[in-house]
C-alpha positions in Angstrom: 0.0 19.1 20.6 -2.9 21.1 21.7 -5.1 20.4 24.7 -7.8 18.7 22.5 -5.5 17.0 20.0 -6.5 13.6 21.2 -10.2 14.1 21.2 -10.1 15.5 17.6 -7.9 12.8 16.4 -10.0 10.1 18.0 -13.2 11.5 16.4 -11.7 11.8 12.9 -10.2 8.3 13.1 -13.6 6.9 14.1 -15.5 8.7 11.4 -12.9 7.7 8.8 -13.9 4.1 9.5 -17.6 5.0 9.5 -18.1 3.8 13.0 -20.7 5.2 15.4 -19.7 5.9 19.0 -21.8 3.0 19.9 -20.0 0.6 17.6 -16.5 1.8 18.7 -17.6 1.5 22.4 -18.7 -2.1 21.7 -15.5 -3.0 20.0 -13.4 -1.4 22.7 -15.6 -2.9 25.5 -16.2 0.4 27.2 -19.3 2.6 27.5 -20.6 4.9 24.8 -20.7 7.7 27.3 -17.0 7.3 27.9 -16.3 7.5 24.2 -18.4 10.7 24.0 -16.5 12.2 26.9 -13.1 11.3 25.3 -14.2 12.9 22.0 -15.4 16.1 23.5 -12.4 16.5 25.8 -14.3 16.0 29.1 -12.2 13.0 29.9 -8.5 12.3 29.4 -7.5 8.8 28.5 -4.9 6.6 30.2 -2.1 5.1 28.2 -3.8 1.7 28.2 -7.1 3.2 27.0 -5.4 4.9 24.1 -3.9 1.5 23.1 -7.3 -0.2 23.5 -9.0 2.4 21.3 -6.2 2.2 18.7 -6.6 -1.5 18.5 -10.4 -1.3 18.2 -10.0 1.2 15.4 -7.4 -1.1 13.7 -5.0 1.8 13.3 -1.6 1.4 11.6 1.3 1.4 14.0 2.3 4.9 12.9 -1.2 6.2 13.7 -1.2 4.4 17.1 2.0 6.3 17.9 0.3 9.5 16.8 -2.7 8.8 18.9 -0.5 8.2 21.9 1.5 11.4 21.3 -1.7 13.4 21.0 -2.7 12.2 24.5 0.7 13.1 25.9 2.3 9.7 26.0 5.5 8.5 24.3 5.2 6.3 21.2 5.6 2.6 21.8 6.2 1.2 18.3 9.7 1.7 17.0 10.4 3.0 13.4 13.6 1.2 12.4 15.4 1.7 9.1 15.1 -1.1 6.6 18.8 -1.7 6.8 18.9 -1.7 10.6 20.0 -4.7 12.6 16.5 -4.9 14.1 15.0 -5.7 10.7 17.7 -8.2 9.6 15.4 -11.2 10.0 12.8 -9.4 7.9 15.3 -8.6 5.1 16.4 -12.2 5.0 12.8 -13.3 4.6 12.2 -10.8 1.9 15.3 -11.8 0.0 14.3 -15.4 0.2 10.8 -14.7 -1.2 12.3 -12.5 -4.0 14.6 -15.4 -5.0 11.8 -18.0 -4.8 9.6 -16.0 -7.1 12.1 -16.3 -10.0 11.6 -16.4 -13.0 8.5 -14.4 -12.3 8.6 -10.8 -11.1 8.4 -9.6 -7.5 8.9 -6.1 -6.0 9.1 -4.9 -2.4 7.1 -1.7 -1.8 6.3 0.5 1.2 2.9 1.9 2.2 3.0 4.5 -0.6 4.0 2.0 -3.3 7.6 3.1 -3.5 9.8 0.3 -4.9 12.4 -0.7 -2.3 13.7 -3.9 -3.9 13.1 -6.1 -6.9 14.1 -9.6 -8.1 15.7 -10.2 -11.5 12.3 -11.4 -12.9 10.8 -8.0 -12.2 13.7 -6.2 -13.7 13.5 -8.3 -16.9 9.7 -7.9 -17.0 9.6 -4.2 -16.6 12.5 -3.7 -19.0 10.4 -5.2 -21.8 7.7 -2.7 -21.4 9.3 0.5 -20.3 12.8 2.0 -20.9 14.1 3.0 -17.5 16.7 5.2 -19.0 14.0 7.4 -20.6 11.7 7.6 -17.5 12.0 10.1 -14.6 13.2 8.1 -11.5 10.4 9.8 -9.6 8.0 7.9 -11.8 9.9 4.6 -12.3 10.5 4.1 -8.6 6.8 4.0 -7.6 4.2 1.4 -8.8 1.3 3.8 -8.8 3.1 6.5 -10.7 4.6 4.0 -13.1 1.2 2.5 -13.8 -0.7 5.8 -14.3 1.8 8.2 -15.8 2.2 8.4 -19.6 6.0 8.1 -19.3 5.7 4.9 -17.3 4.0 1.6 -18.1 0.7 3.2 -19.2 1.4 3.0 -23.0 2.0 -0.7 -22.6 -1.1 -1.5 -20.5 -3.8 -2.7 -22.9 -6.5 -2.6 -20.3 -5.3 0.7 -18.8 -8.7 2.2 -17.9 -9.5 -0.9 -15.9 -6.1 -1.0 -14.2 -6.2 2.7 -13.5 -9.7 2.5 -11.9 -8.7 -0.4 -9.7 -5.4 1.3 -8.7 -7.2 4.6 -7.8 -9.9 2.7 -5.9 -7.2 1.0 -3.8 -5.3 4.3 -3.1 -8.4 6.2 -2.3 -9.6 3.5 0.1 -6.2 3.7 1.9 -6.4 7.5 2.1 -9.9 7.3 3.5 -8.8 4.8 6.1 -5.7 6.7 7.1 -6.6 10.4 6.6 -3.7 11.6 8.8 -1.2 10.1 6.3 -0.1 13.2 4.4 2.3 11.3 2.1 -0.5 9.0 0.9 -2.7 12.0 0.3 0.0 13.8 -1.7 0.5 10.7 -3.9 -3.3 10.6 -4.6 -3.4 14.3 -5.5 -0.4 13.9 -7.8 -1.7 11.0 -9.8 -5.1 12.6 -10.1 -3.4 15.4 -12.0 -1.9 13.1 -14.6 -3.5 13.3 -18.1 -6.7 11.3 -18.3 -6.6 10.1 -14.7 -9.0 12.7 -13.4 -11.7 11.4 -15.7 -11.4 7.8 -14.6 -14.5 6.3 -13.0 -15.1 3.0 -11.2 -15.1 0.2 -13.7 -16.2 -3.4 -13.4 -13.3 -5.8 -14.2 -13.7 -7.4 -17.5 -13.0 -11.0 -18.5 -14.9 -12.8 -15.8 -11.7 -14.2 -14.1 -11.2 -14.7 -10.4 -8.6 -12.0 -10.1 -7.9 -8.6 -11.7 -5.5 -8.9 -14.6 -2.9 -6.6 -16.2 -2.5 -7.0 -19.9 0.9 -5.7 -21.1 2.0 -5.4 -24.8 4.9 -3.7 -26.5 6.4 -4.8 -29.7 6.9 -8.6 -29.6 6.5 -8.7 -25.8 3.1 -9.5 -24.4 2.1 -10.7 -20.9 -1.1 -11.2 -18.9 -0.4 -11.0 -15.2 -2.1 -11.0 -11.8 -0.4 -10.2 -8.5 -0.4 -11.5 -4.9 0.4 -9.4 -1.9 2.5 -10.7 1.1 2.7 -8.7 4.3 4.2 -9.5 7.8 1.7 -11.2 9.9 2.1 -9.5 13.3 4.4 -6.4 12.8 5.6 -4.6 15.9 7.7 -2.0 14.0 6.3 0.8 11.9 8.7 0.1 9.0 8.0 -3.6 9.1 4.2 -3.0 8.9 4.8 -0.7 5.8 6.4 -3.4 3.8 4.5 -5.3 1.1 5.8 -7.9 -1.3 3.9 -7.8 -4.6 4.5 -10.9 -6.6 3.5 -11.2 -10.3 2.2 -14.4 -11.8 1.4 -15.5 -15.4 -2.4 -15.5 -16.0 -2.1 -17.9 -18.9 0.3 -20.5 -20.4 1.6 -18.1 -23.1 2.8 -15.7 -20.4 4.4 -18.5 -18.4 6.4 -19.5 -21.5 7.3 -15.8 -22.0 8.7 -15.5 -18.5 10.7 -18.8 -18.9 12.1 -17.7 -22.3 13.0 -14.3 -20.9 15.0 -15.8 -18.1 16.7 -18.3 -20.5 17.8 -15.6 -23.0 19.1 -13.4 -20.3 21.2 -16.1 -18.6 
């Protein structure tokens, strides 16, 4: 990286979080003058200072590695494959959570919403509202694409405009927080190009419930769902931090019975 790679990256990361130099200095417990010198290249950080700043900025582990590399230091956080021996305990925990969620659906996704694993409940649920054989795998294998693309779940989402607005808001917020993540940015650009998505504006959730709901309907199948997200509490591996388990729950008794009947009939 260039001579001033660290200073530029530090400045962009701070601004992406809408922090002043004073606030970052307070959070990192250093002087504002030192932050200024680091951002204009007058001072070079030590390895420990880079880690302190990365922590104060609440950077993802991949961005902490990037900040270290920009300052000339080796990355400290490993990036293990999901099937690696190092992540075996994580896989066991995920498998347990997927099984425990039955008969309701649950999917394991990465930071860009790519589907890495599902339980039987999710497969049954999705199979009722979209025919996987007719959908491009590029769309079917990603929750954002599947929700916003006309070939995915979109035709079955009764409250699609509300769901689309909330999905875009979440993705845009992540892209703003992590502006160096090109893959996230490419996903946002792609879904914005889908028919009707570019015109979506922020929408207040309807229904007055405590959580955002997805209302699905296709033929005789109808479900009202909300989801909960589970992440690893203190990840020390880039891949582990990327993992999120999204679990779907019935928002009413009718949907609960629908899930139960679906599991019984498929047994």
